[in-house]
C-alpha angles and dihedrals in degrees: 000000000000131000123225116258120245118247114265136193116253106235093202091060091051091052092049093050093049092051090050092051088051091053093048090051092052091048091051091051091050091048090052091053092050091049090052091052091047091049091053092051092048090053092052098045123037095216130119114277117247120255113282117263112242112216118233114261116261114247117244115261115242116237099223102041125024116207118204110261114232116226116252114257119244112261114224113219116242118252110258117237114219112242118239116260126187115260117258121223125204112255111233114236114244110271113252115234113252093241091057095054120110113278099355097113092043092050093049092049091047093051091048090049091052092051095046094046093049091049087052091053091051090049089051091053100040113021094041089053091050092049093045095240116155120343128282093255092051093048094050093042092047091052092049094048092047092049093048091049091052092052091048091049091049092053091050094047095047095075095051124092111276092001099114097094094047092045092053092050094047094047093045091051091048097050094043089049091052090050092052091045090058091048090052093048090054104037104030102035104019093223093134126039115246098247092050091045090052090052091050091048088050090055093048092050091046091050092050092050090047089058089048089054091049091051091040090231121143088180091066092051091047093050092050094048098043095041093053096040097048096049099037094083089060090061095044092048095237138324114341139146088260091057090048089054093052092047090049088055088058092048094053101035096056096047097091092062090069096056108112093357132098094230096145100170099050094070093056092042093055094043106042097064096056091041092053091047091052094046091051091048092049092048092048092049094045100044107025103014087226106118093095090221126112121239091246092056091050092048092050092047093048091047093050093049091049093047092050090047092051093045093049092049092049093047093049095047099041116125112288103029117118090226092058097108142006124050095332091052091050091051090049091053091048089050090054092050090051091050090059095055096090091050090051090050101043092085087080090076095044135073123259095260095046091047092050092051093047094048092043093054091045092050092048093051096045096044091046090051091049092051098042104037098087095159090062119093119259096250093057091047088052089051091051091047095047094050090045090052090050090052089050091051090051089048089056092051093046101040103042129067117251093261094050098047094087098051090043093053091046090051091052088049090053090050092052091047091050091051090050089055091051097043098032090229119155091193092059087046089055090052091050091048090052092052091045091050093049091046092048092053090050090046093054088049094053096038106037121175089250089069090066097054104074136023091236094054091045093052091050099046108022131071144114094317093052089049089053090047090051092053092050090047090054091049093047093049094049092047091048094054092043091052092048090052096045095046090052093239090145131033118264090243090062096046093095091052090052093050092046092052091048090049092066091053090048091052091053091051091046090052091050091048093050095047091044091050091048092051091047095047100039132024119287098267099041094041092049092052094045094047094051094046092053090044091056091051091049090051090053092046089053091049091050091049092051093049093048092048088051089060093051099041111059094177094064098022095120095052094045092047092051092047092047094050091047091052091046091053091047093049093049091045091050090048095054102030102039113012095045092057099036111033125078124251103265096040091045091052092051091050092050092048095049094045091047093050091049090050090051091048096051092041091054091046092053092046091054091047093052092045091052090049091052091050091052091050092050093048091048092051093049091049090055091055 
């Protein structure tokens, strides 16, 4: 008889449960690490977290045989992609009205105060004298004391907080008032001779600008210069040589303030008043003969103003000065150009010979300075060269007779273009182009196409001078195109187009030269016929040359072919439409024979070229087979 067995624990099940608990612990530790990493990433980027990773389900453990459970691998979180957000633009602050900006109102009030006070000083000196108030000594002494007190007050106010604007206005009014007081003492009352008064005015202007330099204020210098220059004509009763002297004192005395400083407006402010006064005096003398100044005085004054302008510009832009280049340098160059305007205009009060000599000397000096002054910046050298070229152009107009002006200008243009080829300078090329353009306009005016239509018109307008003009026009046009090609102003592929376009202009000038020579050598009818017959042959020769060149130059074959066919059509049209009705029998026959032979020659040449091309194509095709 058997007894029932007592219940017992399965050891395999215990082992399986313990392995499963181990695996769950490891998975929880891994999940904690992943959560820590995810928390760190969320803290660094404010973007939505990715969806949580669900762990794979654990397989059930078999009862009989327990397989070792592999630990779950660590899951790396996916990199978060920043979400797109619209771009943000800075919002511009509302623009402050000009009258609310710092110092604007105070500057306007100060400028108005300067103007009103100076007008009051002028009234004291002029209107009080006309009304008989006070005596001349009291008026002059009162103006001087008032001006000195204003300068003293300006110096005292300048060192106080916020007193700079008021100090500048007070000092400017004081110095300008002293200047006007000296003008009145010399012009109105005759107490001081004019040369001595100009020297005193020079010293006052220099002292005022010295104070402006000490305070580093261009506004002070501008107020002194403009205040004195604008009101001085009231005291001198208009434009006179005395006024020009006082304004010249301002121009020269205030120059030193610009050395080493970028005070770009002061140069123009000190130069424009004396230039305007001189231009008005020259115009009055030339048109109305009312300036009261002799031509010699005006020439000397204009020359001195131009020399001072050129010297100041060179000194300010010499190597080493801060105002050498940039905006200040450009203003300095413009100031120099403005200073030469009276000298360029003074020829209106001189004779033709005197004007030619004056302009010739001026052109030689300016062009030599532009070529030799290497230390000067390019913009100032351009200014010197441009004003020198203008003086040379005026010399051509003044020195040559009316009939020789055109060939002379075209010759100068050829010289400039030749220099540009030698030096490789585009600026000199621009000067030569300007002369060539002006000469070409004058040439078309003196030799219009109507002069080539009838023998009567040719005899009236054509001759030796027009033949000379035609030759210079041909030379200028050829030099122009050559310079454009050599200076690489057009691409090499367009060079043939440029030469072809110039060729038509050259043919017009050649026709004018031939007809003009015929009219000059023979009588009007015979010369007209001979010139046109030779011109037709020349046209056809040019067409033949272009067509032959087109066969030998494959790069520009299309352009040369088009130009040659156009010239051929023009020559044949001229032969039938003009020469047939105008020329005489023998000359007409010669023209027809020569043109016909040239047509046969070029036709034969083209036929041989095309036949040779076909043979080469056939031989090439047979070689491929």
